[in-house]
N, CA, C, O and the ligand as a Tripos MOL2 file, in Angstrom:
@<TRIPOS>MOLECULE
protein
  289   287    73     0     0
PROTEIN
NO_CHARGES

@<TRIPOS>ATOM
      1 N         -98.9600  -91.1280   72.6670 N.3       1 MET1
      2 CA        -99.2840  -90.7350   74.0240 C.3       1 MET1
      3 C         -99.2600  -89.2190   74.1710 C.2       1 MET1
      4 O        -100.0710  -88.6470   74.8990 O.2       1 MET1
      5 N         -98.3190  -88.5660   73.4720 N.am      2 SER2
      6 CA        -98.2520  -87.1150   73.6150 C.3       2 SER2
      7 C         -99.2940  -86.4470   72.7280 C.2       2 SER2
      8 O         -99.3870  -86.6890   71.5250 O.2       2 SER2
      9 N        -100.0530  -85.6140   73.3700 N.am      3 GLN3
     10 CA       -101.0580  -84.8480   72.6320 C.3       3 GLN3
     11 C        -100.6580  -83.3820   72.6610 C.2       3 GLN3
     12 O        -100.2680  -82.8460   73.6980 O.2       3 GLN3
     13 N        -100.7610  -82.7640   71.5310 N.am      4 ALA4
     14 CA       -100.4090  -81.3480   71.4440 C.3       4 ALA4
     15 C        -101.4730  -80.5170   72.1450 C.2       4 ALA4
     16 O        -102.6640  -80.5990   71.8430 O.2       4 ALA4
     17 N        -101.0010  -79.7160   73.0900 N.am      5 ILE5
     18 CA       -101.9240  -78.8220   73.7990 C.3       5 ILE5
     19 C        -101.9030  -77.4940   73.0650 C.2       5 ILE5
     20 O        -100.8440  -76.8820   72.9280 O.2       5 ILE5
     21 N        -103.0290  -77.0510   72.6010 N.am      6 PRO6
     22 CA       -103.0370  -75.7800   71.8620 C.3       6 PRO6
     23 C        -102.6940  -74.6060   72.7780 C.2       6 PRO6
     24 O        -103.1870  -74.5000   73.9010 O.2       6 PRO6
     25 N        -101.8520  -73.7470   72.2700 N.am      7 ALA7
     26 CA       -101.4760  -72.5640   73.0320 C.3       7 ALA7
     27 C        -102.6820  -71.6380   73.1400 C.2       7 ALA7
     28 O        -103.4700  -71.5100   72.2030 O.2       7 ALA7
     29 N        -102.8110  -70.9940   74.3000 N.am      8 PRO8
     30 CA       -103.9320  -70.0540   74.4370 C.3       8 PRO8
     31 C        -103.7390  -68.8610   73.5080 C.2       8 PRO8
     32 O        -102.6220  -68.4080   73.2580 O.2       8 PRO8
     33 N        -104.8230  -68.3940   73.0290 N.am      9 ALA9
     34 CA       -104.7620  -67.2510   72.1250 C.3       9 ALA9
     35 C        -104.2320  -66.0360   72.8750 C.2       9 ALA9
     36 O        -104.7180  -65.7010   73.9550 O.2       9 ALA9
     37 N        -103.2400  -65.3830   72.2990 N.am     10 SER10
     38 CA       -102.6750  -64.2150   72.9540 C.3      10 SER10
     39 C        -103.5540  -63.0030   72.6620 C.2      10 SER10
     40 O        -103.9110  -62.7380   71.5140 O.2      10 SER10
     41 N        -103.8920  -62.2800   73.7160 N.am     11 PRO11
     42 CA       -104.7390  -61.1000   73.5070 C.3      11 PRO11
     43 C        -103.9410  -59.9630   72.8730 C.2      11 PRO11
     44 O        -102.7220  -59.8730   73.0250 O.2      11 PRO11
     45 N        -104.6270  -59.1410   72.1940 N.am     12 GLU12
     46 CA       -103.9870  -57.9600   71.6120 C.3      12 GLU12
     47 C        -103.6970  -56.9640   72.7330 C.2      12 GLU12
     48 O        -104.5840  -56.6200   73.5140 O.2      12 GLU12
     49 N        -102.4680  -56.5140   72.8030 N.am     13 ILE13
     50 CA       -102.0720  -55.5540   73.8220 C.3      13 ILE13
     51 C        -101.7920  -54.2320   73.1330 C.2      13 ILE13
     52 O        -100.9650  -54.1370   72.2260 O.2      13 ILE13
     53 N        -102.5000  -53.2250   73.5850 N.am     14 ALA14
     54 CA       -102.3000  -51.9000   73.0140 C.3      14 ALA14
     55 C        -101.2260  -51.1700   73.8040 C.2      14 ALA14
     56 O        -101.4160  -50.8920   74.9880 O.2      14 ALA14
     57 N        -100.1170  -50.8580   73.1800 N.am     15 VAL15
     58 CA        -99.0390  -50.1290   73.8350 C.3      15 VAL15
     59 C         -99.2760  -48.6380   73.6200 C.2      15 VAL15
     60 O         -99.3130  -48.1660   72.4840 O.2      15 VAL15
     61 N         -99.4370  -47.9070   74.7070 N.am     16 PRO16
     62 CA        -99.6990  -46.4810   74.5390 C.3      16 PRO16
     63 C         -98.4620  -45.7410   74.0340 C.2      16 PRO16
     64 O         -97.3350  -46.0690   74.4070 O.2      16 PRO16
     65 N         -98.6750  -44.7840   73.2200 N.am     17 THR17
     66 CA        -97.5730  -43.9480   72.7540 C.3      17 THR17
     67 C         -97.6660  -42.5970   73.4570 C.2      17 THR17
     68 O         -98.7360  -41.9940   73.5450 O.2      17 THR17
     69 N         -96.5360  -42.1440   73.9460 N.am     18 ILE18
     70 CA        -96.4850  -40.8640   74.6470 C.3      18 ILE18
     71 C         -95.7160  -39.8930   73.7660 C.2      18 ILE18
     72 O         -94.5810  -40.1730   73.3810 O.2      18 ILE18
     73 N         -96.3070  -38.7800   73.4480 N.am     19 PRO19
     74 CA        -95.6080  -37.8150   72.5890 C.3      19 PRO19
     75 C         -94.3400  -37.2800   73.2550 C.2      19 PRO19
     76 O         -94.2780  -37.1380   74.4760 O.2      19 PRO19
     77 N         -93.3500  -36.9920   72.4490 N.am     20 LEU20
     78 CA        -92.0740  -36.4940   72.9580 C.3      20 LEU20
     79 C         -92.2500  -35.1820   73.7120 C.2      20 LEU20
     80 O         -91.5390  -34.9200   74.6820 O.2      20 LEU20
     81 N         -93.1880  -34.3660   73.2720 N.am     21 GLY21
     82 CA        -93.4190  -33.0840   73.9310 C.3      21 GLY21
     83 C         -93.9070  -33.2280   75.3550 C.2      21 GLY21
     84 O         -93.7000  -32.3330   76.1740 O.2      21 GLY21
     85 N         -94.5610  -34.3590   75.6690 N.am     22 GLN22
     86 CA        -95.0230  -34.5720   77.0400 C.3      22 GLN22
     87 C         -93.9260  -35.1790   77.9140 C.2      22 GLN22
     88 O         -93.9340  -34.9940   79.1310 O.2      22 GLN22
     89 N         -93.0000  -35.8890   77.3140 N.am     23 ILE23
     90 CA        -91.9340  -36.5270   78.0900 C.3      23 ILE23
     91 C         -90.7710  -35.5710   78.3230 C.2      23 ILE23
     92 O         -90.0990  -35.6560   79.3510 O.2      23 ILE23
     93 N         -90.5260  -34.6730   77.3920 N.am     24 ALA24
     94 CA        -89.3290  -33.8250   77.4330 C.3      24 ALA24
     95 C         -89.1920  -33.0370   78.7410 C.2      24 ALA24
     96 O         -88.0950  -33.0240   79.3000 O.2      24 ALA24
     97 N         -90.2400  -32.3760   79.2670 N.am     25 PRO25
     98 CA        -90.0310  -31.6430   80.5280 C.3      25 PRO25
     99 C         -89.6740  -32.5610   81.6920 C.2      25 PRO25
    100 O         -88.8610  -32.1880   82.5380 O.2      25 PRO25
    101 N         -90.2620  -33.7510   81.7520 N.am     26 TRP26
    102 CA        -89.9460  -34.6840   82.8350 C.3      26 TRP26
    103 C         -88.5380  -35.2320   82.6730 C.2      26 TRP26
    104 O         -87.8200  -35.4090   83.6580 O.2      26 TRP26
    105 N         -88.1410  -35.5020   81.4370 N.am     27 ALA27
    106 CA        -86.7790  -35.9850   81.1990 C.3      27 ALA27
    107 C         -85.7690  -34.9170   81.6000 C.2      27 ALA27
    108 O         -84.7260  -35.2290   82.1750 O.2      27 ALA27
    109 N         -86.0740  -33.6670   81.2990 N.am     28 LEU28
    110 CA        -85.1820  -32.5720   81.6920 C.3      28 LEU28
    111 C         -85.1180  -32.4500   83.2080 C.2      28 LEU28
    112 O         -84.0400  -32.2640   83.7720 O.2      28 LEU28
    113 N         -86.2650  -32.5520   83.8690 N.am     29 PHE29
    114 CA        -86.3280  -32.4250   85.3260 C.3      29 PHE29
    115 C         -85.5250  -33.5330   86.0160 C.2      29 PHE29
    116 O         -84.6950  -33.2580   86.8820 O.2      29 PHE29
    117 N         -85.7760  -34.7780   85.6290 N.am     30 PHE30
    118 CA        -85.0680  -35.8760   86.2840 C.3      30 PHE30
    119 C         -83.6010  -35.9240   85.8550 C.2      30 PHE30
    120 O         -82.7570  -36.3870   86.6220 O.2      30 PHE30
    121 N         -83.2850  -35.4600   84.6610 N.am     31 GLY31
    122 CA        -81.8900  -35.3450   84.2530 C.3      31 GLY31
    123 C         -81.1590  -34.3320   85.1110 C.2      31 GLY31
    124 O         -80.0110  -34.5500   85.4980 O.2      31 GLY31
    125 N         -81.8290  -33.2130   85.4110 N.am     32 LEU32
    126 CA        -81.2290  -32.1950   86.2720 C.3      32 LEU32
    127 C         -81.0310  -32.7290   87.6870 C.2      32 LEU32
    128 O         -79.9950  -32.4850   88.3060 O.2      32 LEU32
    129 N         -82.0250  -33.4600   88.2010 N.am     33 LEU33
    130 CA        -81.8710  -34.0690   89.5260 C.3      33 LEU33
    131 C         -80.7060  -35.0510   89.5480 C.2      33 LEU33
    132 O         -79.9650  -35.1180   90.5290 O.2      33 LEU33
    133 N         -80.5440  -35.8100   88.4700 N.am     34 ALA34
    134 CA        -79.4480  -36.7770   88.4080 C.3      34 ALA34
    135 C         -78.1000  -36.0670   88.3860 C.2      34 ALA34
    136 O         -77.1460  -36.5230   89.0170 O.2      34 ALA34
    137 N         -78.0170  -34.9500   87.6620 N.am     35 VAL35
    138 CA        -76.7560  -34.2010   87.6020 C.3      35 VAL35
    139 C         -76.4320  -33.6110   88.9760 C.2      35 VAL35
    140 O         -75.2750  -33.6120   89.3970 O.2      35 VAL35
    141 N         -77.4550  -33.1080   89.6730 N.am     36 ILE36
    142 CA        -77.2300  -32.5550   91.0080 C.3      36 ILE36
    143 C         -76.7700  -33.6480   91.9700 C.2      36 ILE36
    144 O         -75.8410  -33.4390   92.7500 O.2      36 ILE36
    145 N         -77.4180  -34.8130   91.9150 N.am     37 ALA37
    146 CA        -77.0090  -35.9250   92.7820 C.3      37 ALA37
    147 C         -75.5990  -36.3630   92.4480 C.2      37 ALA37
    148 O         -74.8090  -36.6420   93.3500 O.2      37 ALA37
    149 N         -75.2640  -36.4290   91.1540 N.am     38 LEU38
    150 CA        -73.9130  -36.8210   90.7540 C.3      38 LEU38
    151 C         -72.8910  -35.8050   91.2310 C.2      38 LEU38
    152 O         -71.7820  -36.1750   91.6190 O.2      38 LEU38
    153 N         -73.2540  -34.5120   91.2080 N.am     39 PHE39
    154 CA        -72.3320  -33.4930   91.7090 C.3      39 PHE39
    155 C         -72.0460  -33.7150   93.1920 C.2      39 PHE39
    156 O         -70.8900  -33.6930   93.6160 O.2      39 PHE39
    157 N         -73.1040  -33.9300   93.9790 N.am     40 PHE40
    158 CA        -72.8970  -34.0860   95.4200 C.3      40 PHE40
    159 C         -72.0870  -35.3300   95.7400 C.2      40 PHE40
    160 O         -71.2990  -35.3330   96.6850 O.2      40 PHE40
    161 N         -72.2790  -36.3930   94.9530 N.am     41 VAL41
    162 CA        -71.5330  -37.6210   95.2320 C.3      41 VAL41
    163 C         -70.1000  -37.5090   94.7320 C.2      41 VAL41
    164 O         -69.1840  -37.9950   95.3940 O.2      41 VAL41
    165 N         -69.8850  -36.8810   93.5800 N.am     42 SER42
    166 CA        -68.5750  -36.9600   92.9410 C.3      42 SER42
    167 C         -67.6710  -35.7710   93.2290 C.2      42 SER42
    168 O         -66.4760  -35.9600   93.4590 O.2      42 SER42
    169 N         -68.1970  -34.5610   93.2240 N.am     43 ALA43
    170 CA        -67.3290  -33.3900   93.2280 C.3      43 ALA43
    171 C         -67.4160  -32.5420   94.4790 C.2      43 ALA43
    172 O         -66.5320  -31.7210   94.7240 O.2      43 ALA43
    173 N         -68.4470  -32.7140   95.2710 N.am     44 ASP44
    174 CA        -68.6320  -31.8420   96.4280 C.3      44 ASP44
    175 C         -67.6150  -32.1810   97.5110 C.2      44 ASP44
    176 O         -67.5990  -33.2920   98.0400 O.2      44 ASP44
    177 N         -66.7660  -31.2050   97.8300 N.am     45 GLN45
    178 CA        -65.7680  -31.3990   98.8860 C.3      45 GLN45
    179 C         -66.0160  -30.4370  100.0390 C.2      45 GLN45
    180 O         -65.1890  -30.3500  100.9470 O.2      45 GLN45
    181 N         -67.1330  -29.7120  100.0290 N.am     46 GLY46
    182 CA        -67.4440  -28.7990  101.1140 C.3      46 GLY46
    183 C         -67.1290  -27.3580  100.8240 C.2      46 GLY46
    184 O         -67.5120  -26.4830  101.6010 O.2      46 GLY46
    185 N         -66.4230  -27.0640   99.6990 N.am     47 ALA47
    186 CA        -66.0150  -25.6950   99.4140 C.3      47 ALA47
    187 C         -67.1850  -24.8540   98.9290 C.2      47 ALA47
    188 O         -67.3220  -23.7000   99.3350 O.2      47 ALA47
    189 N         -68.0330  -25.4120   98.0650 N.am     48 ILE48
    190 CA        -69.1320  -24.6230   97.5060 C.3      48 ILE48
    191 C         -70.4720  -25.2570   97.8520 C.2      48 ILE48
    192 O         -71.4400  -25.0980   97.1080 O.2      48 ILE48
    193 N         -70.5400  -25.9610   98.9520 N.am     49 SER49
    194 CA        -71.7960  -26.5960   99.3430 C.3      49 SER49
    195 C         -72.8050  -25.5400   99.7630 C.2      49 SER49
    196 O         -72.4390  -24.5080  100.3250 O.2      49 SER49
    197 N         -74.0600  -25.8000   99.4910 N.am     50 ILE50
    198 CA        -75.1150  -24.8830   99.9200 C.3      50 ILE50
    199 C         -75.2060  -24.8950  101.4460 C.2      50 ILE50
    200 O         -75.1670  -23.8190  102.0440 O.2      50 ILE50
    201 N         -75.3240  -26.0420  102.1100 N.am     51 PRO51
    202 CA        -75.0740  -25.9960  103.5540 C.3      51 PRO51
    203 C         -73.5640  -26.0510  103.7480 C.2      51 PRO51
    204 O         -72.9320  -27.0610  103.4420 O.2      51 PRO51
    205 N         -72.9880  -24.9670  104.2550 N.am     52 ALA52
    206 CA        -71.5350  -24.8830  104.3660 C.3      52 ALA52
    207 C         -70.9930  -25.9950  105.2430 C.2      52 ALA52
    208 O         -71.6050  -26.4020  106.2310 O.2      52 ALA52
    209 N         -69.8260  -26.4690  104.8470 N.am     53 GLY53
    210 CA        -69.1810  -27.5170  105.6260 C.3      53 GLY53
    211 C         -69.1510  -28.8230  104.8660 C.2      53 GLY53
    212 O         -69.4800  -28.8730  103.6810 O.2      53 GLY53
    213 N         -68.7620  -29.8580  105.5390 N.am     54 ASN54
    214 CA        -68.5770  -31.1650  104.9150 C.3      54 ASN54
    215 C         -69.7320  -32.1190  105.1870 C.2      54 ASN54
    216 O         -69.5740  -33.3310  105.0370 O.2      54 ASN54
    217 N         -70.8960  -31.5960  105.5870 N.am     55 ALA55
    218 CA        -71.9960  -32.4880  105.9640 C.3      55 ALA55
    219 C         -72.4440  -33.3510  104.7910 C.2      55 ALA55
    220 O         -72.6050  -34.5620  104.9420 O.2      55 ALA55
    221 N         -72.6480  -32.7410  103.6170 N.am     56 VAL56
    222 CA        -73.1050  -33.5130  102.4550 C.3      56 VAL56
    223 C         -72.0280  -34.4830  102.0200 C.2      56 VAL56
    224 O         -72.3180  -35.6210  101.6530 O.2      56 VAL56
    225 N         -70.7800  -34.0320  102.0620 N.am     57 HIS57
    226 CA        -69.6740  -34.8940  101.6700 C.3      57 HIS57
    227 C         -69.6120  -36.1360  102.5590 C.2      57 HIS57
    228 O         -69.4510  -37.2550  102.0710 O.2      57 HIS57
    229 N         -69.7400  -35.9230  103.8580 N.am     58 GLU58
    230 CA        -69.6960  -37.0570  104.7770 C.3      58 GLU58
    231 C         -70.9050  -37.9680  104.6020 C.2      58 GLU58
    232 O         -70.8180  -39.1800  104.8000 O.2      58 GLU58
    233 N         -72.0270  -37.3700  104.2310 N.am     59 TRP59
    234 CA        -73.2560  -38.1520  104.0810 C.3      59 TRP59
    235 C         -73.1550  -39.1140  102.9010 C.2      59 TRP59
    236 O         -73.6600  -40.2340  102.9750 O.2      59 TRP59
    237 N         -72.5100  -38.6930  101.8140 N.am     60 VAL60
    238 CA        -72.4110  -39.5330  100.6110 C.3      60 VAL60
    239 C         -71.0270  -40.1720  100.4930 C.2      60 VAL60
    240 O         -70.6620  -40.6730   99.4300 O.2      60 VAL60
    241 N         -70.2580  -40.1550  101.5820 N.am     61 HIS61
    242 CA        -68.8660  -40.5750  101.5120 C.3      61 HIS61
    243 C         -68.7030  -42.0380  101.1050 C.2      61 HIS61
    244 O         -67.8360  -42.3550  100.2910 O.2      61 HIS61
    245 N         -69.5130  -42.9230  101.6510 N.am     62 ASP62
    246 CA        -69.3920  -44.3350  101.2980 C.3      62 ASP62
    247 C         -69.7620  -44.5690   99.8440 C.2      62 ASP62
    248 O         -69.1110  -45.3570   99.1580 O.2      62 ASP62
    249 N         -70.7950  -43.8980   99.3700 N.am     63 GLY63
    250 CA        -71.1760  -44.0150   97.9620 C.3      63 GLY63
    251 C         -70.0970  -43.4900   97.0470 C.2      63 GLY63
    252 O         -69.8860  -44.0050   95.9490 O.2      63 GLY63
    253 N         -69.4160  -42.4570   97.5100 N.am     64 ARG64
    254 CA        -68.3150  -41.8880   96.7490 C.3      64 ARG64
    255 C         -67.2020  -42.9160   96.5420 C.2      64 ARG64
    256 O         -66.6950  -43.0720   95.4310 O.2      64 ARG64
    257 N         -66.8300  -43.6080   97.6010 N.am     65 HIS65
    258 CA        -65.7880  -44.6220   97.4720 C.3      65 HIS65
    259 C         -66.2860  -45.8340   96.7100 C.2      65 HIS65
    260 O         -65.5300  -46.4650   95.9700 O.2      65 HIS65
    261 N         -67.5650  -46.1630   96.8890 N.am     66 LEU66
    262 CA        -68.1330  -47.2960   96.1690 C.3      66 LEU66
    263 C         -68.0800  -47.0680   94.6680 C.2      66 LEU66
    264 O         -67.8440  -48.0080   93.9080 O.2      66 LEU66
    265 N         -68.2960  -45.8420   94.2340 N.am     67 LEU67
    266 CA        -68.2940  -45.5300   92.8000 C.3      67 LEU67
    267 C         -66.9150  -45.2290   92.2660 C.2      67 LEU67
    268 O         -66.7530  -45.0310   91.0620 O.2      67 LEU67
    269 N         -65.9020  -45.1870   93.1400 N.am     68 GLY68
    270 CA        -64.5350  -45.0290   92.6910 C.3      68 GLY68
    271 C         -64.0770  -43.6040   92.4920 C.2      68 GLY68
    272 O         -63.0660  -43.3780   91.8270 O.2      68 GLY68
    273 N         -64.7830  -42.6350   93.0430 N.am     69 PHE69
    274 CA        -64.3280  -41.2490   92.9090 C.3      69 PHE69
    275 C         -63.1720  -41.0150   93.8770 C.2      69 PHE69
    276 O         -63.2200  -41.4990   95.0080 O.2      69 PHE69
    277 N         -62.1460  -40.2940   93.4680 N.am     70 PRO70
    278 CA        -61.0310  -40.0320   94.3590 C.3      70 PRO70
    279 C         -61.4640  -39.1120   95.5000 C.2      70 PRO70
    280 O         -62.2500  -38.1840   95.3070 O.2      70 PRO70
    281 N         -60.9480  -39.3830   96.6600 N.am     71 CYS71
    282 CA        -61.3850  -38.6150   97.8220 C.3      71 CYS71
    283 C         -60.2160  -38.2570   98.7140 C.2      71 CYS71
    284 O         -59.8680  -37.0800   98.8170 O.2      71 CYS71
    285 N         -59.6050  -39.2200   99.3550 N.am     72 HIS72
    286 CA        -58.5180  -38.9320  100.2750 C.3      72 HIS72
    287 C         -57.5000  -40.0490  100.2300 C.2      72 HIS72
    288 O         -56.4960  -39.9980  100.9400 O.2      72 HIS72
    289 ZN        -63.0240  -40.7310  101.3620 Zn       73 ZN73
@<TRIPOS>BOND
     1     1     2 1
     2     2     3 1
     3     3     4 2
     4     3     5 am
     5     5     6 1
     6     6     7 1
     7     7     8 2
     8     7     9 am
     9     9    10 1
    10    10    11 1
    11    11    12 2
    12    11    13 am
    13    13    14 1
    14    14    15 1
    15    15    16 2
    16    15    17 am
    17    17    18 1
    18    18    19 1
    19    19    20 2
    20    19    21 am
    21    21    22 1
    22    22    23 1
    23    23    24 2
    24    23    25 am
    25    25    26 1
    26    26    27 1
    27    27    28 2
    28    27    29 am
    29    29    30 1
    30    30    31 1
    31    31    32 2
    32    31    33 am
    33    33    34 1
    34    34    35 1
    35    35    36 2
    36    35    37 am
    37    37    38 1
    38    38    39 1
    39    39    40 2
    40    39    41 am
    41    41    42 1
    42    42    43 1
    43    43    44 2
    44    43    45 am
    45    45    46 1
    46    46    47 1
    47    47    48 2
    48    47    49 am
    49    49    50 1
    50    50    51 1
    51    51    52 2
    52    51    53 am
    53    53    54 1
    54    54    55 1
    55    55    56 2
    56    55    57 am
    57    57    58 1
    58    58    59 1
    59    59    60 2
    60    59    61 am
    61    61    62 1
    62    62    63 1
    63    63    64 2
    64    63    65 am
    65    65    66 1
    66    66    67 1
    67    67    68 2
    68    67    69 am
    69    69    70 1
    70    70    71 1
    71    71    72 2
    72    71    73 am
    73    73    74 1
    74    74    75 1
    75    75    76 2
    76    75    77 am
    77    77    78 1
    78    78    79 1
    79    79    80 2
    80    79    81 am
    81    81    82 1
    82    82    83 1
    83    83    84 2
    84    83    85 am
    85    85    86 1
    86    86    87 1
    87    87    88 2
    88    87    89 am
    89    89    90 1
    90    90    91 1
    91    91    92 2
    92    91    93 am
    93    93    94 1
    94    94    95 1
    95    95    96 2
    96    95    97 am
    97    97    98 1
    98    98    99 1
    99    99   100 2
   100    99   101 am
   101   101   102 1
   102   102   103 1
   103   103   104 2
   104   103   105 am
   105   105   106 1
   106   106   107 1
   107   107   108 2
   108   107   109 am
   109   109   110 1
   110   110   111 1
   111   111   112 2
   112   111   113 am
   113   113   114 1
   114   114   115 1
   115   115   116 2
   116   115   117 am
   117   117   118 1
   118   118   119 1
   119   119   120 2
   120   119   121 am
   121   121   122 1
   122   122   123 1
   123   123   124 2
   124   123   125 am
   125   125   126 1
   126   126   127 1
   127   127   128 2
   128   127   129 am
   129   129   130 1
   130   130   131 1
   131   131   132 2
   132   131   133 am
   133   133   134 1
   134   134   135 1
   135   135   136 2
   136   135   137 am
   137   137   138 1
   138   138   139 1
   139   139   140 2
   140   139   141 am
   141   141   142 1
   142   142   143 1
   143   143   144 2
   144   143   145 am
   145   145   146 1
   146   146   147 1
   147   147   148 2
   148   147   149 am
   149   149   150 1
   150   150   151 1
   151   151   152 2
   152   151   153 am
   153   153   154 1
   154   154   155 1
   155   155   156 2
   156   155   157 am
   157   157   158 1
   158   158   159 1
   159   159   160 2
   160   159   161 am
   161   161   162 1
   162   162   163 1
   163   163   164 2
   164   163   165 am
   165   165   166 1
   166   166   167 1
   167   167   168 2
   168   167   169 am
   169   169   170 1
   170   170   171 1
   171   171   172 2
   172   171   173 am
   173   173   174 1
   174   174   175 1
   175   175   176 2
   176   175   177 am
   177   177   178 1
   178   178   179 1
   179   179   180 2
   180   179   181 am
   181   181   182 1
   182   182   183 1
   183   183   184 2
   184   183   185 am
   185   185   186 1
   186   186   187 1
   187   187   188 2
   188   187   189 am
   189   189   190 1
   190   190   191 1
   191   191   192 2
   192   191   193 am
   193   193   194 1
   194   194   195 1
   195   195   196 2
   196   195   197 am
   197   197   198 1
   198   198   199 1
   199   199   200 2
   200   199   201 am
   201   201   202 1
   202   202   203 1
   203   203   204 2
   204   203   205 am
   205   205   206 1
   206   206   207 1
   207   207   208 2
   208   207   209 am
   209   209   210 1
   210   210   211 1
   211   211   212 2
   212   211   213 am
   213   213   214 1
   214   214   215 1
   215   215   216 2
   216   215   217 am
   217   217   218 1
   218   218   219 1
   219   219   220 2
   220   219   221 am
   221   221   222 1
   222   222   223 1
   223   223   224 2
   224   223   225 am
   225   225   226 1
   226   226   227 1
   227   227   228 2
   228   227   229 am
   229   229   230 1
   230   230   231 1
   231   231   232 2
   232   231   233 am
   233   233   234 1
   234   234   235 1
   235   235   236 2
   236   235   237 am
   237   237   238 1
   238   238   239 1
   239   239   240 2
   240   239   241 am
   241   241   242 1
   242   242   243 1
   243   243   244 2
   244   243   245 am
   245   245   246 1
   246   246   247 1
   247   247   248 2
   248   247   249 am
   249   249   250 1
   250   250   251 1
   251   251   252 2
   252   251   253 am
   253   253   254 1
   254   254   255 1
   255   255   256 2
   256   255   257 am
   257   257   258 1
   258   258   259 1
   259   259   260 2
   260   259   261 am
   261   261   262 1
   262   262   263 1
   263   263   264 2
   264   263   265 am
   265   265   266 1
   266   266   267 1
   267   267   268 2
   268   267   269 am
   269   269   270 1
   270   270   271 1
   271   271   272 2
   272   271   273 am
   273   273   274 1
   274   274   275 1
   275   275   276 2
   276   275   277 am
   277   277   278 1
   278   278   279 1
   279   279   280 2
   280   279   281 am
   281   281   282 1
   282   282   283 1
   283   283   284 2
   284   283   285 am
   285   285   286 1
   286   286   287 1
   287   287   288 2
@<TRIPOS>SUBSTRUCTURE
     1 MET1         2 RESIDUE 1 A MET
     2 SER2         6 RESIDUE 1 A SER
     3 GLN3        10 RESIDUE 1 A GLN
     4 ALA4        14 RESIDUE 1 A ALA
     5 ILE5        18 RESIDUE 1 A ILE
     6 PRO6        22 RESIDUE 1 A PRO
     7 ALA7        26 RESIDUE 1 A ALA
     8 PRO8        30 RESIDUE 1 A PRO
     9 ALA9        34 RESIDUE 1 A ALA
    10 SER10       38 RESIDUE 1 A SER
    11 PRO11       42 RESIDUE 1 A PRO
    12 GLU12       46 RESIDUE 1 A GLU
    13 ILE13       50 RESIDUE 1 A ILE
    14 ALA14       54 RESIDUE 1 A ALA
    15 VAL15       58 RESIDUE 1 A VAL
    16 PRO16       62 RESIDUE 1 A PRO
    17 THR17       66 RESIDUE 1 A THR
    18 ILE18       70 RESIDUE 1 A ILE
    19 PRO19       74 RESIDUE 1 A PRO
    20 LEU20       78 RESIDUE 1 A LEU
    21 GLY21       82 RESIDUE 1 A GLY
    22 GLN22       86 RESIDUE 1 A GLN
    23 ILE23       90 RESIDUE 1 A ILE
    24 ALA24       94 RESIDUE 1 A ALA
    25 PRO25       98 RESIDUE 1 A PRO
    26 TRP26      102 RESIDUE 1 A TRP
    27 ALA27      106 RESIDUE 1 A ALA
    28 LEU28      110 RESIDUE 1 A LEU
    29 PHE29      114 RESIDUE 1 A PHE
    30 PHE30      118 RESIDUE 1 A PHE
    31 GLY31      122 RESIDUE 1 A GLY
    32 LEU32      126 RESIDUE 1 A LEU
    33 LEU33      130 RESIDUE 1 A LEU
    34 ALA34      134 RESIDUE 1 A ALA
    35 VAL35      138 RESIDUE 1 A VAL
    36 ILE36      142 RESIDUE 1 A ILE
    37 ALA37      146 RESIDUE 1 A ALA
    38 LEU38      150 RESIDUE 1 A LEU
    39 PHE39      154 RESIDUE 1 A PHE
    40 PHE40      158 RESIDUE 1 A PHE
    41 VAL41      162 RESIDUE 1 A VAL
    42 SER42      166 RESIDUE 1 A SER
    43 ALA43      170 RESIDUE 1 A ALA
    44 ASP44      174 RESIDUE 1 A ASP
    45 GLN45      178 RESIDUE 1 A GLN
    46 GLY46      182 RESIDUE 1 A GLY
    47 ALA47      186 RESIDUE 1 A ALA
    48 ILE48      190 RESIDUE 1 A ILE
    49 SER49      194 RESIDUE 1 A SER
    50 ILE50      198 RESIDUE 1 A ILE
    51 PRO51      202 RESIDUE 1 A PRO
    52 ALA52      206 RESIDUE 1 A ALA
    53 GLY53      210 RESIDUE 1 A GLY
    54 ASN54      214 RESIDUE 1 A ASN
    55 ALA55      218 RESIDUE 1 A ALA
    56 VAL56      222 RESIDUE 1 A VAL
    57 HIS57      226 RESIDUE 1 A HIS
    58 GLU58      230 RESIDUE 1 A GLU
    59 TRP59      234 RESIDUE 1 A TRP
    60 VAL60      238 RESIDUE 1 A VAL
    61 HIS61      242 RESIDUE 1 A HIS
    62 ASP62      246 RESIDUE 1 A ASP
    63 GLY63      250 RESIDUE 1 A GLY
    64 ARG64      254 RESIDUE 1 A ARG
    65 HIS65      258 RESIDUE 1 A HIS
    66 LEU66      262 RESIDUE 1 A LEU
    67 LEU67      266 RESIDUE 1 A LEU
    68 GLY68      270 RESIDUE 1 A GLY
    69 PHE69      274 RESIDUE 1 A PHE
    70 PRO70      278 RESIDUE 1 A PRO
    71 CYS71      282 RESIDUE 1 A CYS
    72 HIS72      286 RESIDUE 1 A HIS
    73 ZN73       289 GROUP 0 **** ****
């Protein structure tokens, strides 16, 4: 009763290769953005903030506690 159903032929998929020289500037850029975001979430207490005061600290305060950084 059981008949084998032939699997459909899988098409050839060409995976593009991106040279490292083209990725490196973007990786550096987004790595720098990630470090800046991590600084504001983890270490910024208002002392050396570009907008003076605790505005950035208060803005990321819940994320700070969510990630387990010591605060108060
Ligand atoms: Zn806190």
